[in-house]
LOTI-507276 format. One record per residue: residue number from 0; x, y negated, z of N, C-alpha, C in turn. Coordinates in steps of 0.1 Angstrom, whole numbers, padded with zeros to 4 digits. Layout:
residues N
FIFI    n    n.x    n.y    n.z   ca.x   ca.y   ca.z    c.x    c.y    c.z
FIFI  NUM      X      Y      Z      X      Y      Z      X      Y      Z
...
***
This chain:
residues 223
FIFI    n    n.x    n.y    n.z   ca.x   ca.y   ca.z    c.x    c.y    c.z
FIFI    0  -1775  -1283   1211  -1789  -1282   1209  -1794  -1293   1200
FIFI    1  -1802  -1289   1190  -1807  -1299   1181  -1817  -1309   1187
FIFI    2  -1817  -1321   1182  -1826  -1331   1188  -1835  -1336   1177
FIFI    3  -1846  -1343   1181  -1854  -1350   1172  -1846  -1362   1167
FIFI    4  -1845  -1364   1154  -1838  -1375   1148  -1848  -1387   1145
FIFI    5  -1844  -1399   1150  -1853  -1410   1148  -1845  -1421   1140
FIFI    6  -1851  -1424   1128  -1846  -1435   1120  -1854  -1448   1125
FIFI    7  -1847  -1458   1129  -1853  -1470   1134  -1844  -1482   1134
FIFI    8  -1848  -1493   1139  -1840  -1504   1142  -1845  -1510   1155
FIFI    9  -1835  -1516   1163  -1839  -1520   1176  -1849  -1531   1176
FIFI   10  -1849  -1539   1166  -1859  -1550   1166  -1873  -1546   1161
FIFI   11  -1875  -1534   1157  -1888  -1529   1152  -1897  -1525   1164
FIFI   12  -1908  -1532   1165  -1918  -1528   1176  -1923  -1514   1174
FIFI   13  -1927  -1510   1162  -1931  -1496   1161  -1920  -1486   1165
FIFI   14  -1908  -1489   1161  -1897  -1480   1164  -1895  -1479   1179
FIFI   15  -1896  -1491   1186  -1895  -1491   1201  -1906  -1483   1207
FIFI   16  -1918  -1483   1201  -1929  -1475   1207  -1926  -1460   1207
FIFI   17  -1919  -1456   1196  -1915  -1441   1196  -1905  -1438   1207
FIFI   18  -1895  -1448   1209  -1885  -1446   1219  -1891  -1445   1233
FIFI   19  -1901  -1454   1235  -1908  -1454   1248  -1916  -1441   1250
FIFI   20  -1922  -1436   1240  -1930  -1424   1241  -1921  -1412   1244
FIFI   21  -1910  -1411   1236  -1900  -1401   1239  -1895  -1401   1253
FIFI   22  -1892  -1413   1258  -1887  -1414   1272  -1897  -1409   1282
FIFI   23  -1910  -1413   1280  -1920  -1408   1289  -1921  -1392   1288
FIFI   24  -1919  -1387   1276  -1920  -1372   1274  -1908  -1365   1279
FIFI   25  -1897  -1373   1282  -1884  -1366   1286  -1877  -1360   1274
FIFI   26  -1880  -1366   1262  -1875  -1360   1250  -1863  -1368   1245
FIFI   27  -1852  -1362   1243  -1839  -1368   1239  -1839  -1370   1224
FIFI   28  -1836  -1382   1219  -1836  -1385   1205  -1822  -1387   1200
FIFI   29  -1820  -1384   1187  -1808  -1388   1180  -1812  -1400   1172
FIFI   30  -1808  -1411   1176  -1812  -1424   1170  -1802  -1427   1159
FIFI   31  -1808  -1429   1147  -1800  -1434   1135  -1805  -1447   1131
FIFI   32  -1798  -1458   1135  -1803  -1471   1131  -1801  -1475   1117
FIFI   33  -1811  -1482   1112  -1810  -1488   1098  -1810  -1503   1099
FIFI   34  -1802  -1509   1091  -1803  -1524   1089  -1812  -1528   1078
FIFI   35  -1824  -1532   1082  -1834  -1535   1072  -1830  -1548   1064
FIFI   36  -1824  -1557   1070  -1821  -1570   1063  -1810  -1567   1053
FIFI   37  -1802  -1557   1055  -1792  -1553   1045  -1797  -1543   1035
FIFI   38  -1810  -1539   1037  -1816  -1531   1027  -1813  -1516   1028
FIFI   39  -1808  -1512   1040  -1805  -1498   1041  -1817  -1488   1040
FIFI   40  -1829  -1494   1043  -1841  -1486   1042  -1845  -1483   1027
FIFI   41  -1838  -1490   1018  -1840  -1488   1004  -1830  -1479   0997
FIFI   42  -1820  -1474   1005  -1811  -1464   1000  -1818  -1452   0995
FIFI   43  -1814  -1446   0983  -1821  -1435   0978  -1822  -1423   0988
FIFI   44  -1812  -1421   0996  -1812  -1410   1005  -1824  -1412   1015
FIFI   45  -1826  -1424   1020  -1837  -1426   1029  -1851  -1426   1022
FIFI   46  -1851  -1432   1010  -1864  -1432   1002  -1869  -1418   0999
FIFI   47  -1859  -1409   0998  -1864  -1395   0996  -1871  -1390   1008
FIFI   48  -1867  -1394   1020  -1873  -1390   1033  -1887  -1397   1034
FIFI   49  -1887  -1410   1030  -1899  -1418   1032  -1901  -1427   1019
FIFI   50  -1909  -1423   1010  -1911  -1431   0998  -1917  -1445   1001
FIFI   51  -1922  -1447   1013  -1927  -1460   1017  -1916  -1468   1023
FIFI   52  -1904  -1463   1024  -1892  -1469   1030  -1895  -1478   1042
FIFI   53  -1902  -1472   1051  -1904  -1480   1064  -1899  -1472   1076
FIFI   54  -1896  -1479   1086  -1892  -1473   1099  -1904  -1476   1109
FIFI   55  -1905  -1466   1119  -1897  -1455   1122  -1901  -1442   1114
FIFI   56  -1892  -1433   1114  -1894  -1420   1108  -1887  -1410   1117
FIFI   57  -1893  -1398   1119  -1886  -1388   1126  -1884  -1375   1118
FIFI   58  -1873  -1368   1121  -1872  -1354   1115  -1871  -1345   1128
FIFI   59  -1880  -1337   1129  -1881  -1328   1141  -1870  -1317   1139
FIFI   60  -1868  -1309   1150  -1858  -1299   1150  -1860  -1289   1139
FIFI   61  -1873  -1286   1135  -1876  -1276   1125  -1876  -1282   1111
FIFI   62  -1872  -1295   1110  -1872  -1301   1097  -1885  -1309   1093
FIFI   63  -1895  -1308   1102  -1907  -1316   1099  -1904  -1331   1099
FIFI   64  -1909  -1338   1089  -1908  -1352   1088  -1921  -1359   1091
FIFI   65  -1921  -1369   1100  -1933  -1376   1103  -1930  -1391   1102
FIFI   66  -1939  -1398   1095  -1937  -1412   1093  -1948  -1420   1100
FIFI   67  -1946  -1432   1103  -1955  -1441   1110  -1955  -1439   1125
FIFI   68  -1953  -1449   1132  -1951  -1448   1147  -1963  -1442   1154
FIFI   69  -1975  -1445   1149  -1987  -1440   1156  -1988  -1425   1153
FIFI   70  -1986  -1421   1141  -1986  -1406   1138  -1975  -1399   1145
FIFI   71  -1963  -1405   1146  -1952  -1399   1153  -1955  -1397   1167
FIFI   72  -1961  -1408   1174  -1963  -1407   1188  -1974  -1396   1191
FIFI   73  -1984  -1395   1183  -1994  -1384   1185  -1987  -1371   1183
FIFI   74  -1979  -1369   1173  -1972  -1357   1170  -1964  -1353   1182
FIFI   75  -1955  -1362   1187  -1946  -1359   1198  -1954  -1355   1210
FIFI   76  -1964  -1363   1213  -1972  -1360   1225  -1979  -1347   1225
FIFI   77  -1984  -1343   1213  -1991  -1330   1212  -1981  -1318   1212
FIFI   78  -1969  -1321   1207  -1960  -1310   1206  -1952  -1308   1219
FIFI   79  -1948  -1319   1225  -1938  -1319   1236  -1944  -1324   1249
FIFI   80  -1956  -1329   1249  -1962  -1335   1261  -1971  -1325   1269
FIFI   81  -1976  -1331   1280  -1984  -1323   1289  -1999  -1327   1287
FIFI   82  -2002  -1335   1277  -2015  -1339   1274  -2020  -1352   1281
FIFI   83  -2011  -1358   1289  -2015  -1370   1296  -2015  -1383   1287
FIFI   84  -2006  -1383   1278  -2005  -1395   1269  -2015  -1395   1258
FIFI   85  -2020  -1383   1254  -2030  -1382   1244  -2039  -1370   1247
FIFI   86  -2048  -1372   1257  -2056  -1361   1262  -2065  -1355   1251
FIFI   87  -2068  -1342   1253  -2076  -1335   1243  -2091  -1339   1243
FIFI   88  -2095  -1345   1253  -2109  -1350   1254  -2112  -1360   1242
FIFI   89  -2122  -1357   1234  -2123  -1364   1221  -2128  -1379   1224
FIFI   90  -2135  -1381   1235  -2139  -1395   1238  -2127  -1403   1241
FIFI   91  -2118  -1398   1250  -2106  -1405   1253  -2097  -1407   1241
FIFI   92  -2096  -1396   1232  -2089  -1398   1220  -2094  -1409   1211
FIFI   93  -2107  -1410   1210  -2113  -1420   1202  -2110  -1434   1206
FIFI   94  -2109  -1436   1220  -2105  -1449   1225  -2090  -1452   1223
FIFI   95  -2082  -1442   1224  -2068  -1443   1221  -2066  -1446   1206
FIFI   96  -2073  -1439   1198  -2071  -1441   1184  -2076  -1455   1180
FIFI   97  -2086  -1460   1186  -2091  -1474   1183  -2080  -1484   1187
FIFI   98  -2073  -1481   1198  -2062  -1490   1202  -2050  -1489   1193
FIFI   99  -2047  -1477   1188  -2036  -1476   1178  -2039  -1483   1165
FIFI  100  -2052  -1482   1161  -2055  -1490   1149  -2055  -1505   1151
FIFI  101  -2059  -1509   1163  -2059  -1523   1167  -2044  -1528   1167
FIFI  102  -2035  -1520   1171  -2021  -1523   1171  -2016  -1525   1157
FIFI  103  -2019  -1515   1148  -2014  -1516   1135  -2021  -1526   1126
FIFI  104  -2034  -1527   1128  -2042  -1536   1119  -2043  -1551   1124
FIFI  105  -2041  -1553   1137  -2042  -1566   1143  -2029  -1571   1149
FIFI  106  -2024  -1565   1159  -2012  -1570   1166  -2000  -1570   1158
FIFI  107  -1996  -1558   1153  -1983  -1558   1145  -1985  -1565   1132
FIFI  108  -1997  -1564   1126  -1999  -1570   1113  -1998  -1585   1114
FIFI  109  -2004  -1591   1124  -2003  -1606   1126  -1989  -1611   1129
FIFI  110  -1982  -1603   1137  -1968  -1606   1140  -1960  -1605   1127
FIFI  111  -1961  -1594   1120  -1953  -1592   1108  -1956  -1602   1097
FIFI  112  -1968  -1606   1095  -1971  -1616   1084  -1966  -1630   1088
FIFI  113  -1964  -1632   1101  -1958  -1645   1105  -1943  -1645   1103
FIFI  114  -1936  -1634   1107  -1922  -1633   1107  -1916  -1630   1094
FIFI  115  -1922  -1621   1086  -1915  -1615   1074  -1911  -1626   1064
FIFI  116  -1919  -1636   1060  -1915  -1645   1050  -1902  -1653   1054
FIFI  117  -1900  -1655   1067  -1888  -1662   1072  -1876  -1652   1072
FIFI  118  -1879  -1640   1077  -1868  -1630   1078  -1863  -1625   1065
FIFI  119  -1871  -1623   1055  -1867  -1616   1043  -1866  -1625   1031
FIFI  120  -1871  -1637   1032  -1869  -1647   1022  -1863  -1660   1028
FIFI  121  -1862  -1670   1020  -1857  -1683   1025  -1868  -1692   1030
FIFI  122  -1880  -1686   1033  -1891  -1694   1037  -1889  -1702   1050
FIFI  123  -1894  -1714   1050  -1895  -1722   1062  -1909  -1724   1067
FIFI  124  -1918  -1717   1061  -1932  -1719   1064  -1936  -1712   1077
FIFI  125  -1942  -1720   1086  -1947  -1714   1099  -1961  -1719   1101
FIFI  126  -1970  -1715   1093  -1984  -1720   1093  -1991  -1719   1106
FIFI  127  -1998  -1729   1110  -2005  -1729   1123  -2016  -1719   1123
FIFI  128  -2022  -1717   1112  -2033  -1707   1112  -2028  -1693   1115
FIFI  129  -2016  -1690   1112  -2011  -1676   1116  -2008  -1676   1131
FIFI  130  -2003  -1687   1136  -2001  -1688   1150  -2015  -1687   1158
FIFI  131  -2025  -1693   1153  -2038  -1692   1159  -2043  -1678   1159
FIFI  132  -2040  -1671   1148  -2045  -1657   1147  -2038  -1648   1158
FIFI  133  -2025  -1651   1161  -2018  -1644   1171  -2024  -1647   1185
FIFI  134  -2028  -1659   1188  -2034  -1662   1200  -2048  -1656   1201
FIFI  135  -2055  -1655   1190  -2068  -1648   1190  -2066  -1633   1193
FIFI  136  -2055  -1627   1188  -2052  -1613   1191  -2050  -1612   1206
FIFI  137  -2043  -1621   1213  -2041  -1621   1227  -2055  -1620   1234
FIFI  138  -2064  -1629   1229  -2077  -1629   1236  -2085  -1616   1234
FIFI  139  -2084  -1610   1222  -2091  -1597   1219  -2085  -1586   1228
FIFI  140  -2072  -1586   1230  -2067  -1575   1238  -2070  -1578   1253
FIFI  141  -2069  -1591   1257  -2073  -1594   1271  -2087  -1590   1274
FIFI  142  -2096  -1591   1265  -2110  -1588   1267  -2112  -1572   1267
FIFI  143  -2102  -1566   1260  -2103  -1551   1259  -2099  -1544   1272
FIFI  144  -2089  -1550   1279  -2083  -1544   1291  -2092  -1547   1303
FIFI  145  -2101  -1537   1306  -2110  -1538   1317  -2106  -1529   1329
FIFI  146  -2097  -1520   1326  -2092  -1511   1337  -2077  -1513   1339
FIFI  147  -2071  -1504   1346  -2056  -1506   1349  -2048  -1506   1336
FIFI  148  -2052  -1497   1327  -2045  -1496   1314  -2055  -1499   1302
FIFI  149  -2050  -1498   1290  -2059  -1501   1279  -2071  -1491   1278
FIFI  150  -2067  -1478   1281  -2078  -1468   1281  -2078  -1462   1295
FIFI  151  -2086  -1467   1303  -2088  -1461   1317  -2077  -1464   1326
FIFI  152  -2074  -1456   1336  -2065  -1459   1347  -2052  -1450   1346
FIFI  153  -2049  -1445   1334  -2036  -1438   1332  -2030  -1443   1320
FIFI  154  -2017  -1444   1320  -2010  -1448   1308  -2011  -1438   1296
FIFI  155  -2014  -1443   1285  -2015  -1435   1273  -2007  -1440   1261
FIFI  156  -2008  -1434   1250  -2002  -1439   1238  -2007  -1453   1234
FIFI  157  -2019  -1456   1238  -2024  -1470   1235  -2015  -1480   1241
FIFI  158  -2011  -1478   1253  -2002  -1488   1260  -1988  -1488   1254
FIFI  159  -1983  -1476   1251  -1969  -1475   1246  -1968  -1481   1232
FIFI  160  -1979  -1481   1225  -1978  -1487   1211  -1981  -1502   1212
FIFI  161  -1991  -1506   1219  -1995  -1520   1219  -1984  -1529   1226
FIFI  162  -1978  -1524   1236  -1969  -1532   1244  -1956  -1536   1236
FIFI  163  -1952  -1528   1226  -1941  -1532   1218  -1944  -1544   1209
FIFI  164  -1956  -1544   1203  -1960  -1555   1195  -1962  -1567   1203
FIFI  165  -1969  -1566   1215  -1972  -1577   1223  -1959  -1583   1229
FIFI  166  -1950  -1575   1233  -1937  -1580   1238  -1930  -1588   1227
FIFI  167  -1930  -1584   1215  -1924  -1591   1204  -1931  -1604   1201
FIFI  168  -1944  -1604   1202  -1952  -1616   1200  -1949  -1626   1211
FIFI  169  -1949  -1621   1223  -1947  -1629   1235  -1933  -1636   1235
FIFI  170  -1923  -1629   1229  -1910  -1634   1228  -1909  -1647   1219
FIFI  171  -1918  -1647   1210  -1919  -1659   1200  -1930  -1669   1205
FIFI  172  -1941  -1664   1209  -1952  -1672   1214  -1957  -1667   1228
FIFI  173  -1951  -1672   1238  -1953  -1667   1252  -1968  -1667   1255
FIFI  174  -1971  -1655   1262  -1985  -1653   1266  -1987  -1661   1279
FIFI  175  -1998  -1669   1279  -2002  -1676   1291  -2010  -1667   1300
FIFI  176  -2005  -1662   1311  -2012  -1653   1320  -2024  -1659   1326
FIFI  177  -2024  -1672   1328  -2035  -1679   1333  -2047  -1679   1323
FIFI  178  -2044  -1680   1311  -2054  -1680   1300  -2059  -1666   1297
FIFI  179  -2049  -1657   1298  -2052  -1643   1295  -2048  -1634   1307
FIFI  180  -2056  -1634   1318  -2052  -1628   1330  -2051  -1612   1329
FIFI  181  -2060  -1606   1322  -2059  -1591   1321  -2047  -1587   1313
FIFI  182  -2045  -1595   1302  -2033  -1592   1294  -2020  -1594   1302
FIFI  183  -2019  -1605   1309  -2008  -1608   1317  -2005  -1598   1328
FIFI  184  -2015  -1593   1334  -2014  -1583   1345  -2008  -1570   1339
FIFI  185  -2015  -1566   1327  -2010  -1554   1321  -1996  -1555   1316
FIFI  186  -1992  -1566   1310  -1978  -1568   1306  -1969  -1566   1317
FIFI  187  -1972  -1573   1329  -1963  -1572   1340  -1962  -1558   1345
FIFI  188  -1973  -1550   1345  -1973  -1536   1349  -1964  -1528   1340
FIFI  189  -1965  -1530   1327  -1957  -1522   1318  -1942  -1526   1319
FIFI  190  -1939  -1539   1321  -1926  -1544   1323  -1919  -1538   1335
FIFI  191  -1927  -1534   1345  -1921  -1528   1357  -1916  -1514   1355
FIFI  192  -1918  -1508   1344  -1913  -1494   1341  -1898  -1495   1341
FIFI  193  -1891  -1485   1347  -1876  -1486   1349  -1869  -1486   1336
FIFI  194  -1874  -1481   1325  -1867  -1480   1313  -1872  -1491   1303
FIFI  195  -1881  -1500   1307  -1888  -1509   1298  -1878  -1519   1292
FIFI  196  -1870  -1525   1301  -1861  -1536   1296  -1852  -1531   1285
FIFI  197  -1845  -1520   1287  -1835  -1515   1278  -1842  -1511   1265
FIFI  198  -1853  -1504   1266  -1859  -1499   1254  -1868  -1509   1246
FIFI  199  -1875  -1518   1254  -1884  -1526   1247  -1881  -1541   1248
FIFI  200  -1879  -1546   1260  -1877  -1561   1261  -1865  -1566   1254
FIFI  201  -1854  -1559   1255  -1842  -1564   1248  -1844  -1565   1233
FIFI  202  -1850  -1555   1228  -1853  -1555   1213  -1862  -1566   1209
FIFI  203  -1872  -1569   1217  -1882  -1580   1215  -1875  -1593   1215
FIFI  204  -1866  -1595   1225  -1858  -1607   1226  -1849  -1609   1214
FIFI  205  -1843  -1598   1210  -1833  -1598   1199  -1841  -1602   1186
FIFI  206  -1853  -1597   1184  -1861  -1600   1173  -1864  -1615   1172
FIFI  207  -1868  -1621   1184  -1872  -1635   1185  -1860  -1644   1182
FIFI  208  -1848  -1640   1188  -1836  -1648   1185  -1832  -1647   1171
FIFI  209  -1833  -1636   1164  -1830  -1634   1150  -1839  -1643   1142
FIFI  210  -1852  -1643   1145  -1862  -1651   1138  -1859  -1665   1139
FIFI  211  -1856  -1670   1151  -1853  -1685   1152  -1840  -1689   1145
FIFI  212  -1830  -1680   1145  -1818  -1683   1138  -1820  -1683   1123
FIFI  213  -1827  -1674   1118  -1830  -1673   1104  -1838  -1685   1099
FIFI  214  -1848  -1689   1108  -1856  -1701   1104  -1848  -1713   1104
FIFI  215  -1839  -1715   1113  -1830  -1726   1114  -1821  -1727   1101
FIFI  216  -1816  -1715   1098  -1807  -1714   1086  -1815  -1717   1073
FIFI  217  -1827  -1712   1072  -1835  -1715   1061  -1838  -1730   1060
FIFI  218  -1841  -1736   1071  -1844  -1751   1071  -1832  -1759   1067
FIFI  219  -1820  -1754   1072  -1808  -1762   1068  -1805  -1762   1053
FIFI  220  -1809  -1750   1047  -1806  -1749   1033  -1815  -1759   1024
FIFI  221  -1827  -1763   1030  -1835  -1771   1022  -1834  -1786   1025
FIFI  222  -1825  -1789   1035  -1823  -1803   1039  -1816  -1811   1028
***
């Protein structure tokens, strides 16, 4: 039986959000890992699939190609789900969409702009202002979570997207649950999911370890 093909890498927060979504949906994926540091996402074969050469990307059983984790998660939920992760109610959808944009435009963006210079160049720059922006993002999400989940009292795509960015940020800059109680409670709740560690936490920890190792190597080169 054909499966949905997912191009990703374990350390990618957006890629992990797709894996979490598929797990909740009971959807089996054929995962095809790409080594971004080695430039496999720039191979002509992959660039044909995604001219933006980013992961994640899926190829559905019928050949449909979907790029961007948020677009992928909505697509999978609407095609294979029961409506619980992305309800048809437009008010609820608007709140989920707002959280997805917050993930891409704030959470993942702030993490990415801190990590990428170190990971993809020989930079040793770890500016405090970027760290401050990460902590500001914690405060913004903490203030947003007023119910059990980000949008109401049921888990939605908002949670499955934001938790992968937050877990990765937390692995580098630990979240103080005393300072951000709503955020800390929500993170603990998500971490209690039986599949969470394998799909999300391990990848977040791998990303942090890789970042610290690369930073140390870069620093050694300029000594």
